[in-house]
C-alpha positions in Angstrom: 0.2 -0.1 -0.1 1.2 3.6 -0.9 1.3 5.9 1.7 0.3 9.5 1.3 2.5 12.1 2.0 0.5 14.5 4.9 -1.9 17.4 3.5 1.0 20.1 5.0 4.1 18.8 3.2 2.1 19.3 -0.3 2.1 22.5 0.6 5.0 23.2 1.8 6.3 21.7 -1.5 3.7 23.5 -4.0 5.1 26.9 -2.1 8.9 26.1 -2.9 8.0 25.1 -6.6 6.2 28.4 -6.8 9.1 30.5 -4.7 11.0 28.6 -7.8 9.0 30.1 -10.2 9.0 33.2 -8.9 12.7 33.6 -9.1 12.8 32.7 -13.0 9.9 34.8 -13.2 9.9 36.8 -16.8 8.5 39.7 -15.0 11.3 40.1 -12.9 12.8 44.0 -13.7 15.7 44.0 -16.0 18.4 46.5 -16.1 17.0 50.1 -17.1 19.2 51.9 -19.6 19.1 54.0 -22.2 21.2 55.7 -24.5 21.4 57.2 -28.4 23.2 59.2 -30.9 22.3 61.6 -33.4 22.6 60.4 -36.7 24.9 63.7 -37.9 27.0 65.6 -36.1 26.1 69.2 -37.4 23.1 70.4 -39.7 21.2 73.6 -40.6 17.9 74.5 -39.9 15.4 73.0 -41.8 17.1 69.5 -41.9 16.5 66.6 -40.0 18.5 64.8 -37.1 17.4 61.0 -36.3 18.1 60.1 -33.0 19.1 56.5 -32.9 18.3 54.7 -29.3 18.6 52.1 -27.7 16.9 51.3 -24.6 14.8 48.9 -22.4 12.4 50.7 -21.5 8.6 50.7 -23.0 8.7 54.8 -23.8 11.5 57.4 -23.1 11.5 61.1 -23.3 13.5 63.3 -25.0 14.8 66.9 -24.3 16.6 69.5 -26.4 18.8 72.2 -25.4 20.7 75.0 -26.6 24.1 75.3 -24.0 25.7 78.8 -24.3 25.4 81.3 -21.3 22.0 79.8 -20.4 20.5 76.5 -21.1 17.6 77.0 -23.3 15.2 74.4 -24.0 13.7 74.0 -27.2 12.3 70.8 -27.7 10.7 68.2 -25.6 8.7 64.9 -26.4 7.2 62.7 -24.3 5.8 59.0 -24.7 8.5 57.6 -27.5 8.3 54.0 -28.2 11.4 52.5 -26.9 13.2 49.2 -28.4 16.4 47.6 -27.0 19.0 47.4 -30.0 22.1 44.9 -29.8 25.9 46.8 -30.0 28.2 45.2 -32.5 31.6 44.0 -31.9 32.7 46.9 -33.8 30.4 49.0 -32.7 34.1 51.5 -31.7 35.2 51.6 -35.0 31.8 51.1 -37.5 29.0 52.3 -35.2 25.9 50.7 -33.7 23.6 50.9 -37.0 20.7 51.3 -34.0 17.0 52.3 -35.8 16.3 55.8 -35.5 13.0 55.7 -33.0 13.1 59.6 -33.2 13.5 62.3 -35.8 13.6 65.6 -34.9 13.0 68.1 -37.4 15.0 71.7 -37.0 13.1 75.2 -36.9 14.3 77.9 -38.8 14.2 79.8 -35.3 17.2 77.3 -33.9 20.1 79.6 -33.2 23.4 77.9 -34.1 25.2 76.0 -31.5 25.9 73.3 -29.4 22.0 71.5 -28.9 22.5 68.8 -25.8 20.4 66.0 -26.4 18.9 64.5 -22.9 17.3 61.1 -23.1 15.2 60.1 -20.1 13.2 57.0 -18.9 11.8 55.5 -16.0 10.1 52.2 -14.8 8.0 51.0 -11.4 10.5 47.6 -11.0 9.3 44.2 -11.0 5.7 42.6 -11.0 6.6 41.3 -7.6 9.7 42.4 -6.4 12.3 45.4 -6.6 9.6 47.6 -7.1 10.6 50.7 -6.3 10.7 53.8 -9.1 13.7 53.7 -11.4 15.0 56.3 -13.2 17.8 56.4 -16.0 19.5 59.4 -18.4 21.9 60.1 -21.0 23.1 62.6 -23.2 24.2 63.2 -26.6 24.6 66.5 -29.0 24.7 67.9 -32.1 25.6 71.5 -33.9 23.1 73.3 -35.7 25.0 76.0 -37.9 23.6 79.1 -39.7 21.2 78.9 -42.1 22.9 81.9 -43.8 26.3 81.9 -42.9 27.8 85.2 -42.0 24.6 87.0 -42.0 24.3 87.0 -37.9 27.7 86.7 -36.8 31.4 87.1 -38.7 33.1 84.9 -36.4 32.9 81.1 -36.8 33.7 78.7 -33.6 34.6 75.6 -34.9 34.4 72.9 -32.4 36.5 70.4 -31.2 34.4 67.4 -32.0 37.5 64.7 -33.6 39.5 65.3 -30.2 35.1 64.1 -28.9 35.7 61.0 -30.9 39.3 60.3 -30.8 38.7 60.2 -27.0 35.6 58.5 -26.5 35.7 54.4 -25.7 32.2 53.6 -26.1 32.1 50.1 -27.2 35.2 49.3 -25.8 37.9 51.3 -27.6 39.3 54.4 -28.3 42.7 56.3 -30.2 43.8 55.4 -26.7 45.0 52.5 -25.1 44.8 53.6 -21.4 41.1 53.8 -21.4 40.3 50.4 -23.9 39.0 47.1 -23.1 42.3 45.0 -22.0 44.2 48.7 -22.8 44.0 47.9 -26.3 44.3 51.0 -28.5 42.3 51.3 -31.6 42.8 52.9 -34.8 39.3 53.9 -36.2 36.5 55.5 -34.6 33.1 56.1 -34.8 30.6 59.0 -34.9 27.4 56.5 -35.0 27.7 55.6 -31.0 27.2 57.6 -28.0 29.3 60.3 -27.7 31.6 61.4 -24.7 31.4 65.2 -25.1 34.6 67.8 -23.9 32.0 70.5 -24.5 31.7 71.4 -20.9 35.5 71.4 -20.0 37.0 73.8 -22.7 34.3 75.6 -25.2 31.3 76.1 -23.2 33.2 78.1 -20.6 34.1 80.4 -23.6 31.0 81.0 -25.2 28.7 81.3 -22.0 31.5 84.4 -21.2 31.3 85.5 -24.6 27.3 85.3 -25.0 27.0 87.1 -21.4 29.5 89.8 -22.9 27.0 90.9 -26.4 29.8 88.4 -28.4 27.5 86.2 -30.9 29.3 83.5 -32.6 28.0 80.7 -35.4 28.8 77.3 -34.9 31.0 74.0 -36.6 31.8 70.9 -36.1 35.5 70.0 -37.6 34.6 68.1 -40.0 32.5 71.1 -41.7 36.0 72.6 -42.2 36.5 69.7 -44.6 32.7 69.2 -46.1 31.4 72.4 -45.7 34.6 75.0 -46.8 32.3 77.1 -48.6 30.8 78.6 -45.7 34.3 79.7 -44.7 34.2 82.6 -46.9 31.3 84.5 -45.3 33.1 84.8 -41.8 36.2 86.8 -40.9 37.3 84.8 -37.9 37.1 81.4 -37.1 38.2 80.3 -33.1 39.6 77.2 -31.9 39.2 76.5 -28.4 40.4 74.0 -25.6 41.7 70.8 -27.0 41.5 71.1 -31.0 43.7 67.3 -31.4 42.8 65.9 -34.6 42.7 67.7 -37.9 41.9 65.8 -41.5 44.2 67.3 -44.0 41.0 68.7 -45.9 40.3 70.5 -43.3 43.5 72.2 -42.7 43.7 72.9 -46.3 40.6 74.6 -46.5 41.4 77.0 -43.1 45.4 77.6 -44.6 43.5 79.0 -47.4 41.0 80.9 -45.8 44.2 82.9 -44.0 46.0 83.1 -47.5 43.0 85.0 -48.7 43.1 87.2 -45.5 41.1 85.4 -43.3 41.9 85.7 -39.3 42.0 82.9 -36.8 42.1 82.9 -33.4 43.3 79.6 -31.7 42.2 79.9 -27.6 43.3 75.9 -27.9 46.6 73.6 -27.3 47.6 70.6 -28.6 46.2 71.8 -32.0 46.6 69.8 -35.4 48.7 67.6 -33.3 47.7 64.0 -34.9 46.3 63.7 -39.0 43.2 62.0 -39.5 41.2 60.6 -42.7 37.7 60.9 -42.4 36.3 57.5 -44.0 32.3 56.7 -44.6 31.2 60.4 -45.3 32.5 61.4 -42.7 30.8 59.4 -40.1 34.0 57.6 -39.1 38.0 58.6 -39.0 41.2 56.7 -39.0 44.5 57.5 -36.9 47.3 55.0 -36.4 49.1 57.8 -34.3 52.7 55.9 -33.5 51.5 52.6 -34.9 52.1 54.2 -38.5 53.9 51.5 -40.1 50.5 49.5 -40.0 48.7 52.4 -41.9 47.6 51.1 -45.4 49.3 53.7 -47.0 52.7 54.0 -45.6 53.9 51.0 -47.5 53.1 53.2 -50.8 55.7 55.8 -50.2 53.2 58.6 -50.1 53.2 60.0 -46.5 51.3 63.6 -47.2 48.8 61.6 -45.8 50.2 59.2 -42.9 48.1 59.3 -40.0 50.9 60.0 -37.5 51.9 63.4 -36.0 51.6 66.4 -38.3 55.7 67.6 -37.1 56.8 63.6 -37.8 59.7 63.7 -39.9 57.8 61.1 -42.3 54.9 64.0 -42.8 57.0 66.9 -42.3 54.1 69.0 -42.4 54.6 70.4 -38.5 51.3 72.5 -37.4 53.6 75.6 -36.8 52.7 76.4 -40.0 49.1 76.8 -39.5 48.9 77.9 -35.8 52.9 79.3 -35.5 53.4 76.8 -32.8 53.3 72.9 -32.0 53.5 70.3 -29.4 57.0 69.9 -30.9 58.3 72.7 -28.6 56.0 72.5 -26.4 54.8 70.2 -23.5 52.8 69.8 -20.3 52.5 72.4 -17.2 50.5 70.9 -14.3 50.4 68.1 -16.1 51.5 64.6 -16.6 54.6 64.9 -13.6 55.3 68.0 -15.5 56.2 71.9 -13.6 53.1 70.4 -11.2 54.4 73.2 -8.9 54.5 75.9 -11.8 52.6 79.1 -11.6 50.8 78.4 -15.1 51.0 82.1 -15.8 52.1 84.0 -18.6 54.9 86.4 -18.6 54.5 88.9 -20.5 57.3 90.3 -23.3 55.8 92.7 -25.7 53.4 94.3 -23.7 52.7 97.4 -26.3 51.2 94.7 -28.7 47.8 95.7 -29.6 46.7 92.1 -28.2 47.6 93.7 -24.3 45.7 97.1 -25.1 44.1 98.2 -21.8 45.6 95.6 -20.0 48.2 97.9 -18.3 50.7 95.2 -18.7 54.6 96.1 -18.5 57.5 93.8 -19.7 57.7 90.6 -17.4 54.3 90.9 -15.7 52.8 87.7 -15.0 49.1 86.9 -15.4 46.6 84.2 -15.9 47.9 81.9 -12.9 44.6 82.0 -10.7 42.9 80.1 -13.4 45.8 78.0 -14.5 45.5 79.6 -18.3 48.5 77.6 -18.7 47.8 74.1 -17.9 47.1 70.6 -19.3 48.7 70.3 -23.2 50.7 73.6 -24.3 52.2 74.9 -28.0 55.4 76.5 -28.3 57.9 76.8 -30.8 61.4 77.1 -31.5 63.3 79.8 -29.9 66.8 81.6 -28.9 67.1 84.4 -26.6 67.9 87.9 -27.9 68.2 90.9 -25.5 66.9 88.7 -22.9 63.5 88.3 -24.6 62.7 84.7 -26.7 62.5 85.3 -30.6 61.8 82.1 -32.9 64.1 80.5 -34.9 62.1 79.8 -37.4 63.3 76.6 -38.0 60.9 74.4 -37.4 57.8 75.5 -39.8 56.9 78.6 -37.4 56.2 81.6 -40.3 58.4 84.7 -40.3 57.3 87.2 -38.5 55.8 85.5 -35.7 55.7 87.2 -32.2 56.5 85.4 -29.1 54.4 87.8 -27.0 54.1 86.0 -24.1 55.8 82.7 -22.8 55.8 79.8 -19.8 57.7 77.0 -19.3 57.0 73.7 -20.6 58.1 69.7 -20.6 57.3 67.0 -22.4 56.8 63.2 -20.5 59.5 61.1 -21.5 57.2 58.8 -23.4 56.4 62.0 -25.5 60.0 61.0 -27.6 58.8 57.9 -28.6 56.2 59.3 -30.6 58.5 62.0 -32.9 61.1 59.3 -32.7 63.9 61.7 -33.7 63.7 63.6 -30.7 65.2 63.6 -27.0 63.2 62.6 -24.2 64.0 65.4 -22.3 62.5 68.0 -24.4 61.8 71.8 -22.1 60.0 74.3 -24.4 57.7 76.7 -23.7 53.9 77.3 -23.7 53.3 80.3 -26.4 51.0 83.5 -26.6 51.8 84.5 -30.1 50.6 85.6 -33.4 51.6 86.7 -36.7 50.0 88.2 -40.0 50.5 86.6 -43.6 47.3 87.1 -45.3 45.1 87.1 -42.6 46.3 87.2 -38.8 46.4 84.3 -36.9 46.8 84.4 -32.8 47.5 81.7 -30.7 47.1 81.1 -26.9 49.4 77.8 -26.9 47.5 76.2 -23.7 44.2 74.3 -23.9 43.0 76.2 -20.4 43.0 79.5 -21.7 39.2 79.6 -21.1 39.6 78.9 -17.9 40.5 82.4 -17.0 37.4 83.6 -18.8 35.3 80.8 -16.8 37.3 82.8 -13.6 36.6 86.4 -14.8 40.3 87.2 -15.0 40.4 90.7 -16.1 43.2 90.3 -18.2 42.2 87.1 -20.0 38.5 88.8 -20.4 40.6 92.1 -21.9 42.8 90.2 -24.2 40.2 87.7 -25.6 37.5 90.8 -26.3 41.1 92.4 -28.1 41.6 89.7 -30.3 37.1 89.1 -31.2 36.9 93.1 -31.6 39.8 93.4 -33.7 40.1 90.1 -36.1 36.0 89.5 -35.6 34.6 93.1 -36.8 
C-alpha cells in the first residue's frame, strides 16, 4: 500500500515550487538603460536630425537644449516608443547601426549652437519584487550651423568634435590604450555611437562668457571645415577653443586657404592640429594610426603626406606651426603629466605694447592667468633663442616668418612623448607661447588648452585680451 504525504508537506512543496518559479519569473525587472546618438553631427535649420536610441524602457522622453550663457530648452517629446538594439562587436570603429526611434526637425528659429539631447526613461521595477521607481538618463549632442553663414555673426567657432570622438571609448575602444578594453588602442573611431563630449570643459566656458558679454558666434563641427568649406568665405574670424587635437588634410587645407585670402584665426587652444586623421564613410568615422603609423595602409606606398600620425613627424613633414605658429613638438605639459606640477601656470609678458595687450596695463615681465591656471594641461610652443633677454623664434621648425612670441611659460614633455616623434630627445623642455603672425590674415594662438578657464574665472587680463582679439579680428 502506497502512503500519501501529509497535506501540510504537500503545501510546503507547492510553496517551494512557486518560489522557484518566482525567482525565474520573466516579470522580474531587467536592468534599465537608455543611450543614443544623432545620425549627423551637424545640420542646418530646415534639416532633420535622426536620433538612434537603444533602451529597455517601453517609452522614453527627449529634451533638447541649446547650451550657451544659459541652457535654453527648445524641444521636448514624451512617450516615444522604446526599443532595445544589439551592440555590434565593432561598434567603436564602425558604429552601432541602431534604428532611428525619433527624427527631430530643426526649425528656422533655432540659433546656431551646441545642442544637448537628454534621453530619460523610468519604470516601476518588477511585478513582484524590486518595485521602486527607477530612472535613467543619458545625453548626446549635435551642432546647428547657420542657415545663412555670416549673416548674424562674422565669427565662426568650430568645435573640437574630432577630439571628442578620439577619446570616446564607448563600445570598448578609442584612439588611446589607457581607456581601452584590455589596454588595447584602436585606430578607427565612429561618430555613430553614444558620444563623449568635452564641450563643458573648454568651449562652454568660452561661449558662455562671450554671450554674456554681447558676442554672437556661428557654430560648426571640425568636420564642417572639411565637408562644408564654402561657408568659410562668409566669416572674418574662425575660432578654435580648448583641445583641438585631430585634423584631416582637407580641414587644414581649407583653413590655410582662408588665411591666405585674408581670413583671421584665433587658436584659444593647445595641442592643436597635433595628429592627422583621414575621414571615412562620408565623415561618419575617421582613422588615425598614431605611433603605429607603419600599419597605416598608405605607409608602404611611399607617399606619406596623408599618413595618420603626427603632423610634425619627419615622414609627414608638415608641422602644425605653419598653421598655428606653434606646436607640441616644442611645447609640452604644465601642471599635468607630472611636469611643472608646482608651476605658476601663468604667462610672462614680453611685448606689452602689442595690440593684444591694449587696455591691460601690463608691463614687460608681468605675469597673468595663474589664478585660473590658464597655462595648464597640454601646451604648444616653437623653437626659440634668447636675444636681448627675450625669446625669439628661430623659424627653423615651420613657424612663419614674422611670428612674435608675446608671452611664454616653461613646459616639458613627458619622457614617453619622444617615442611619438622618433628623432627627438626624451628630456625636451620648451615653452607655451602666446603669439601672433600676419600672412594674408592674422593668426593668434594662446598656446594652451586652458585659456577659457581664465574666462570662467573672470580674470580681467584674460578677458581684455580675448575682447581685443574678437573686436579687432572679428568685426
